[in-house]
C-alpha positions in Angstrom: 22.7 17.6 -4.6 20.5 18.2 -1.4 16.8 17.3 -1.8 14.5 20.1 -0.8 11.8 17.8 0.4 10.6 18.2 3.9 10.8 14.6 4.9 12.9 13.4 7.6 15.9 10.9 6.5 16.1 7.2 7.6 19.0 5.2 7.6 19.0 1.4 6.5 17.2 -0.7 9.1 16.1 2.5 11.2 12.5 2.1 12.6 10.1 4.5 11.5 7.3 3.3 13.6 7.1 0.6 16.2 4.3 -2.0 16.3 2.4 -1.4 19.7 3.4 2.4 19.9 0.5 5.1 19.7 0.1 6.7 16.5 -1.7 9.7 15.2 -0.2 10.7 11.6 0.2 9.3 8.0 3.7 8.8 6.8 4.4 9.4 3.0 7.8 7.8 1.5 9.4 10.6 -0.6 12.6 8.6 -1.3 13.6 4.8 -0.9 11.7 1.9 0.2 10.4 0.6 3.7 9.4 -3.0 5.0 6.2 -3.5 7.0 6.8 -6.1 9.7 4.5 -8.0 12.0 6.1 -8.6 15.5 3.2 -10.1 17.1 4.3 -13.7 16.9 7.6 -15.6 18.0 9.4 -14.4 14.8 9.1 -11.1 12.6 7.1 -11.8 9.5 7.7 -9.3 6.5 4.5 -8.4 5.1 5.1 -6.0 2.4 7.5 -3.4 1.0 6.6 0.1 0.1 8.4 2.4 -2.3 8.1 6.1 -3.2 4.8 8.0 -3.2 3.4 5.2 -1.1 2.0 5.8 2.6 1.6 3.9 5.9 0.2 4.8 9.2 -3.1 5.9 7.8 -5.2 4.5 10.6 -3.7 6.9 13.0 -5.6 9.6 11.2 -9.1 8.1 12.0 -8.5 6.5 15.4 -6.3 6.8 18.5 -4.9 3.4 18.6 -1.6 1.6 18.5 0.5 0.9 15.6 -0.3 -2.5 14.0 3.1 -3.2 12.5 6.5 -2.0 12.5 8.0 0.0 9.7 11.9 -0.1 8.8 13.9 1.8 6.2 15.4 -0.5 3.5 18.2 1.5 2.6 18.4 5.3 3.1 14.7 6.9 2.9 13.2 10.1 3.2 9.7 10.1 4.7 7.3 12.9 5.5 4.7 12.8 8.4 1.2 14.3 7.9 -0.8 15.1 11.0 -4.7 14.9 11.3 -5.0 18.9 10.7 -2.6 19.0 7.7 -4.4 16.0 6.2 -7.8 17.7 6.5 -6.4 21.0 4.8 -5.0 19.0 2.1 -8.1 17.0 1.2 -9.8 20.3 1.1 -7.7 21.5 -1.6 -7.8 18.0 -3.5 -10.7 15.9 -2.4 -9.2 13.1 -4.6 -6.6 12.5 -2.0 -9.1 11.1 0.4 -10.7 8.7 -2.4 -7.1 7.6 -3.0 -6.5 6.9 0.6 -9.8 5.0 0.8 -9.0 3.2 -2.1 -5.5 2.1 -0.7 -7.0 1.1 2.7 -9.7 -1.0 1.2 -7.1 -2.9 -1.1 -5.0 -3.6 2.0 -8.0 -5.0 3.7 -9.0 -7.2 1.0 -5.2 -8.5 0.8 -5.3 -9.1 4.6 -8.5 -10.9 4.3 -7.2 -13.0 1.3 -4.0 -14.0 3.4 -6.3 -15.0 6.5 -8.4 -17.4 4.5 -5.1 -19.0 2.5 -3.6 -19.9 5.9 
């Protein structure tokens, strides 16, 4: 049975976003999992795994900058992109989405700060 979701399919190990590339959209995982990898050092460091309904790349909605991590599919995955215009339209219909996004960004910042302190 084919999924009717709008997302793009990714195969195991396929790069969704590459650290250092420019970015301007948010990604939502509709099916499967991804791994978040820091490639800034001599070796790759796996920072996290994200699954269905989770998102990444949200900083691209707010600032023109490069991607801070590489994201790769773990097994088959289906991932939807949301650009800034569609994001704004969506939060006008459901303002709680903006709150959930800020809450997740705050949690990620807190976790990063903790990891830096624990080094």
